[in-house]
NURODREN-101996 format. One line per field, with one value per residue (C-alpha): residue in one letter; x, y, z. Coordinates in nm, 3 decimals, m for minus. Layout:
! NURODREN-101996
residu = (A/...)
xx = (X/...)
yy = (Y/...)
zz = (Z/...)
! end
This chain:
! NURODREN-101996
residu = (X/X/X/X/X/X/X/X/X/X/X/X/X/X/X/X/X/X/X/X/X/X/X/X/X/X/X/X/X/X/X/X/X/X/X/X/X/X/X/X/X/X/X/X/X/X/X/X/X/X/X/X/X/X/X/X/X/X/X/X/X/X/X/X/X/X/X/X/X/X/X/X/X/X/X/X/X/X/X/X/X/X/X/X/X/X/X/X/X/X/X/X/X/X/X/X/X/X/X/X/X/X/X/X/X/X/X/X/X/X/X/X/X/X/X/X/X/X/X/X/X/X/X/X/X/X/X/X/X/X/X/X/X/X/X/X/X/X/X/X/X/X/X/X/X/X/X/X/X/X/X/X/X/X/X/X/X/X/X/X/X/X/X/X/X/X/X/X/X/X/X/X/X/X/X/X/X/X/X/X/X/X/X/X/X/X/X/X/X/X/X/X/X/X/X/X/X/X/X/X/X/X/X/X/X/X/X/X/X/X/X/X/X/X/X/X/X/X/X/X/X/X/X/X/X/X/X/X/X/X/X/X/X/X/X/X/X/X/X/X/X/X/X/X/X/X/X/X/X/X/X/X/X/X/X/X/X/X/X/X/X/X/X/X/X/X/X/X/X/X/X/X/X/X/X/X/X/X/X/X/X/X/X/X/X/X/X/X/X/X/X/X/X/X/X/X/X/X/X/X/X/X/X/X/X/X/X/X/X/X/X/X/X/X/X/X/X/X/X/X/X/X/X/X/X/X/X/X/X/X/X/X/X/X/X/X/X/X/X/X/X/X/X/X/X/X/X/X/X/X/X/X/X/X/X)
xx = (0.014/0.178/0.157/0.201/0.210/0.055/0.154/0.502/0.738/1.076/1.354/1.633/1.980/2.095/1.861/1.991/2.335/2.268/2.072/2.359/2.632/2.441/2.328/1.944/1.779/1.648/1.724/1.515/1.565/1.879/1.997/1.935/2.101/2.024/2.232/2.135/1.842/1.821/1.552/1.518/1.387/1.074/0.938/0.673/0.913/0.890/1.113/1.022/1.206/1.394/1.336/1.582/1.350/1.307/1.658/1.794/1.696/1.843/1.646/1.339/1.403/1.433/1.114/0.919/1.048/0.933/0.598/0.556/0.528/0.670/0.653/0.599/0.497/0.749/0.608/0.794/0.799/0.537/0.708/0.977/0.799/0.463/0.330/0.089/0.295/0.642/0.720/0.697/1.054/1.172/0.886/1.002/1.362/1.257/0.990/1.254/1.520/1.292/1.149/1.509/1.611/1.330/1.347/1.707/1.569/1.276/1.554/1.789/1.552/1.198/1.064/1.012/0.758/0.799/0.545/0.599/0.569/0.455/0.443/0.106/0.119/0.114/m0.070/0.166/0.473/0.283/0.201/0.565/0.719/0.455/0.529/0.888/0.842/0.641/0.765/1.130/1.192/0.937/0.740/0.398/0.173/0.138/0.065/m0.116/m0.283/m0.637/m0.558/m0.348/m0.200/m0.546/m0.765/m0.974/m0.844/m1.109/m1.042/m1.114/m0.784/m0.620/m0.846/m0.554/m0.341/m0.622/m0.661/m0.274/m0.307/m0.571/m0.361/m0.066/m0.299/m0.175/m0.355/m0.350/m0.257/m0.433/m0.288/m0.441/m0.180/m0.196/0.096/0.412/0.634/0.390/0.401/0.055/m0.195/m0.179/m0.424/m0.563/m0.691/m1.081/m1.153/m0.778/m0.865/m1.042/m0.782/m0.516/m0.711/m0.772/m0.420/m0.201/m0.398/m0.683/m0.559/m0.569/m0.957/m0.916/m0.774/m1.096/m1.288/m1.060/m1.071/m1.458/m1.446/m1.191/m1.428/m1.736/m1.587/m1.412/m1.767/m2.004/m1.768/m1.791/m1.398/m1.480/m1.775/m1.523/m1.218/m1.380/m1.047/m0.935/m0.845/m0.778/m0.635/m0.731/m0.472/m0.452/m0.825/m0.987/m1.273/m1.588/m1.728/m1.715/m2.056/m2.224/m2.078/m2.188/m2.545/m2.542/m2.414/m2.686/m2.941/m2.830/m2.807/m3.171/m3.288/m3.129/m3.268/m3.640/m3.580/m3.485/m3.793/m4.031/m3.908/m3.852/m3.597/m3.412/m3.405/m3.168/m2.900/m2.638/m2.764/m2.577/m2.303/m2.336/m2.644/m2.521/m2.557/m2.267/m2.222/m2.165/m1.850/m1.729/m1.769/m1.563/m1.304/m1.200/m0.973/m0.913/m0.639/m0.673/m0.458/m0.573/m0.581/m0.850/m1.102/m1.327/m1.590/m1.345/m1.417/m1.790/m1.727/m1.519/m1.756/m2.103/m2.087/m1.836/m1.539/m1.293/m1.176/m1.177/m0.955/m0.562/m0.312/m0.070/0.170/0.248/0.627/0.813/0.528/0.422/0.035/0.056/0.078/0.325/0.079/m0.156/m0.072/m0.120/m0.453/m0.580/m0.465/m0.687/m1.002/m1.308/m1.291/m1.244/m0.915/m0.967/m1.077/m0.752/m0.539/m0.699/m0.683/m0.302/m0.182/m0.372/m0.578/m0.254/m0.046/m0.336/m0.343/0.020/0.087/0.348/0.406)
yy = (0.010/0.310/0.638/0.986/1.332/1.557/1.908/1.981/2.273/2.312/2.554/2.329/2.401/2.500/2.808/2.941/2.897/3.074/3.351/3.392/3.400/3.646/3.861/3.792/3.842/4.193/4.362/4.080/3.767/3.852/3.615/3.756/3.563/3.572/3.333/2.989/3.100/3.240/3.427/3.610/3.958/4.013/4.243/4.333/4.451/4.161/3.856/3.474/3.248/2.933/2.645/2.391/2.131/2.333/2.246/1.964/1.655/1.418/1.574/1.524/1.166/1.081/1.251/1.072/0.740/0.830/0.931/0.622/0.816/0.664/0.955/1.329/1.592/1.879/2.245/2.561/2.741/3.008/3.341/3.192/3.168/3.200/3.421/3.714/3.967/3.904/4.127/3.970/3.926/3.818/3.537/3.416/3.378/3.219/2.983/2.852/2.810/2.619/2.398/2.295/2.236/2.036/1.814/1.744/1.610/1.399/1.221/1.158/1.012/0.849/0.930/1.278/1.425/1.745/2.013/2.288/2.689/2.911/3.312/3.416/3.765/3.641/3.335/3.290/3.301/3.050/2.811/2.812/2.740/2.472/2.309/2.323/2.192/1.887/1.780/1.873/1.832/1.548/1.744/1.580/1.864/2.256/2.474/2.782/3.013/3.156/3.439/3.558/3.886/4.010/3.847/3.548/3.182/3.141/3.456/3.403/3.523/3.229/2.980/2.896/2.783/2.546/2.405/2.345/2.176/1.936/1.846/1.769/1.543/1.674/1.789/2.144/2.199/2.481/2.620/2.936/3.223/3.344/3.534/3.411/3.684/3.971/4.232/4.176/3.912/3.845/4.128/3.913/3.671/3.695/3.901/3.997/4.319/4.091/3.826/4.112/4.255/3.915/3.774/3.536/3.218/3.343/3.354/2.952/3.017/3.264/2.965/2.758/3.068/3.088/2.730/2.771/3.084/2.892/2.589/2.822/3.009/2.737/2.575/2.865/3.040/2.717/2.635/2.276/2.252/2.398/2.169/1.854/1.673/1.912/1.785/1.994/1.914/2.157/2.197/2.314/2.383/2.081/1.887/1.869/2.187/2.040/1.857/2.174/2.385/2.137/2.174/2.549/2.550/2.338/2.552/2.882/2.716/2.568/2.908/3.136/2.918/2.929/3.303/3.381/3.192/3.363/3.721/3.997/4.143/3.830/3.785/4.053/3.908/3.675/3.301/3.010/2.899/2.525/2.301/2.031/2.063/2.215/1.915/1.683/1.907/1.876/1.519/1.481/1.749/1.785/1.615/1.737/1.675/1.583/1.822/1.781/1.466/1.660/1.661/1.399/1.447/1.304/0.948/1.004/1.155/0.833/0.584/0.727/0.965/0.758/1.018/0.787/0.821/1.197/1.229/1.253/1.317/1.621/1.707/2.066/1.971/2.180/2.422/2.373/2.382/2.051/1.718/1.428/1.180/1.156/0.769/0.664/0.856/0.702/0.349/0.365/0.509/0.294/0.257/m0.020/m0.135/m0.022/0.317/0.340/0.241/0.508/0.798/0.716/0.695/0.517/0.822/1.053/0.796/0.777/1.146/1.237/0.889/0.754/0.405)
zz = (0.015/m0.122/0.043/m0.132/0.040/m0.199/m0.029/0.107/0.021/m0.070/m0.177/m0.359/m0.218/m0.587/m0.576/m0.235/m0.346/m0.665/m0.478/m0.216/m0.493/m0.736/m0.420/m0.528/m0.846/m0.982/m0.642/m0.453/m0.292/m0.130/0.159/0.511/0.784/1.161/1.374/1.231/1.040/0.688/0.495/0.159/0.091/m0.111/m0.343/m0.084/0.151/0.369/0.404/0.381/0.609/0.454/0.666/0.722/0.572/0.258/0.147/0.389/0.196/0.435/0.703/0.475/0.400/0.772/0.852/0.541/0.674/1.036/0.882/0.683/0.363/0.062/m0.205/m0.188/m0.422/m0.410/m0.441/m0.457/m0.104/m0.136/m0.255/m0.450/m0.761/m0.939/m0.676/m0.805/m0.617/m0.774/m1.071/m1.418/m1.507/m1.163/m1.171/m1.501/m1.372/m1.050/m1.212/m1.464/m1.185/m0.973/m1.248/m1.358/m0.981/m0.892/m1.213/m1.122/m0.753/m0.908/m1.158/m0.860/m0.623/m0.732/m0.395/m0.502/m0.775/m0.915/m0.956/m1.215/m1.129/m1.404/m1.392/m1.324/m1.531/m1.872/m2.020/m2.331/m2.101/m1.841/m2.130/m2.258/m1.936/m1.862/m2.178/m2.094/m1.748/m1.858/m2.200/m2.133/m1.773/m1.679/m1.416/m1.315/m1.216/m1.230/m0.918/m0.961/m0.680/m0.647/m0.885/m1.176/m1.024/m0.907/m1.183/m1.089/m1.169/m1.400/m1.594/m1.964/m2.092/m1.916/m2.090/m2.340/m2.024/m1.923/m2.268/m2.276/m1.931/m2.062/m2.367/m2.135/m1.918/m1.577/m1.259/m1.167/m0.784/m0.647/m0.361/m0.172/m0.092/0.263/0.373/0.188/0.344/0.315/0.605/0.579/0.421/0.064/m0.052/m0.321/m0.056/0.001/0.308/0.344/0.557/0.793/0.836/0.902/1.236/1.328/1.323/1.105/1.223/1.069/0.740/0.733/0.737/0.461/0.259/0.281/0.147/m0.138/m0.223/m0.217/m0.462/m0.691/m0.727/m0.762/m1.035/m1.226/m1.246/m1.300/m1.565/m1.758/m1.758/m1.671/m1.947/m2.205/m2.085/m1.953/m1.905/m1.634/m1.304/m0.973/m0.663/m0.358/m0.097/0.275/0.289/0.470/0.292/0.545/0.357/0.007/0.034/0.162/m0.121/m0.384/m0.222/m0.238/m0.571/m0.707/m0.497/m0.662/m1.012/m0.990/m0.836/m1.086/m1.378/m1.232/m1.164/m1.500/m1.649/m1.405/m1.380/m1.639/m1.438/m1.401/m1.787/m1.842/m1.612/m1.764/m1.790/m1.622/m1.857/m1.767/m1.826/m1.569/m1.193/m1.014/m0.793/m1.098/m1.194/m0.823/m0.813/m1.164/m1.152/m0.796/m0.534/m0.173/0.075/0.423/0.623/0.970/1.177/1.384/1.099/1.231/0.954/0.709/0.803/0.774/0.418/0.330/0.483/0.441/0.121/m0.099/m0.105/m0.078/m0.421/m0.404/m0.108/m0.080/0.218/0.274/0.538/0.432/0.534/0.663/0.766/1.148/1.052/0.879/1.030/1.003/1.144/0.824/0.738/1.109/1.137/0.815/0.896/1.237/1.062/1.059/0.684/0.428/0.337/m0.036/0.093/0.304/m0.019/m0.229/0.034/0.143/m0.215/m0.501/m0.577/m0.593/m0.814/m1.081/m1.083/m1.100/m1.322/m1.090/m0.968)
! end
């Protein structure tokens, strides 16, 4: 029974060495050292820490062994590439540098799976880098955030990007962006002003709100109708809310259709772009990671609602808000052995096309 961690972060040692020798990139990403800790300066004026687990792969291998995890998807540490607040030219360089580095890690150790980063400012550049990362470097997925530098993830100018992803047959990793070194919360995060005065911990709640918004936008805007082969993995947002969101989207969709048929005022509004209930798109196109061993509803979702084929595990290593007890937690659940096999790794192996 294979286990695959679908959300971990890294900054390859080669990137750190390059940034240190070059004194950053474009005036940013300069290495800042304080005692035994290091960080990099960001375009926002803040800094992003570099955790030991980001670059120390001997430590990572030991942690994986203790956590009983066989394989791990590597995502660029947030703030180092692909982020909407990083200037375009800098983003391009960082994404290329990261994709090259993580490809080498994937080639040297089959336990690690590379995920591509693309610059979010320009669809054509993102498409070019995506094709290079998948076709030339052999990476297995692509990560995006909830928006393209202020434009929603479902924005129509990015539809050619989705078309390319569908052609390549890889999943899109949707990872909301909370702080990533901002002195304040990411201003593109839904309700960012609220998370600011409620404290940093509240940003994790904002990630769930953004996950709901991303799913709703992709479905209702018609992206999944246009590109039926797309597959999305939702990270670091929990899953207990997914059935509720499916119900609310269906309710809103049915209500809108009835209202437009019965009200002259509503007839002027834009018609829904989909002819299938939103819940059907959720069942077909979205997978969710379990990120909290205290999410007691997860067992119910698997056993009673048949979501065993839609769930994955994540540790968020080396971030402290994650958990390294995922495998142990799943194994003690009161669910079937086949569901345990799927959640622990079979679902991820099928999505990422790894053995």
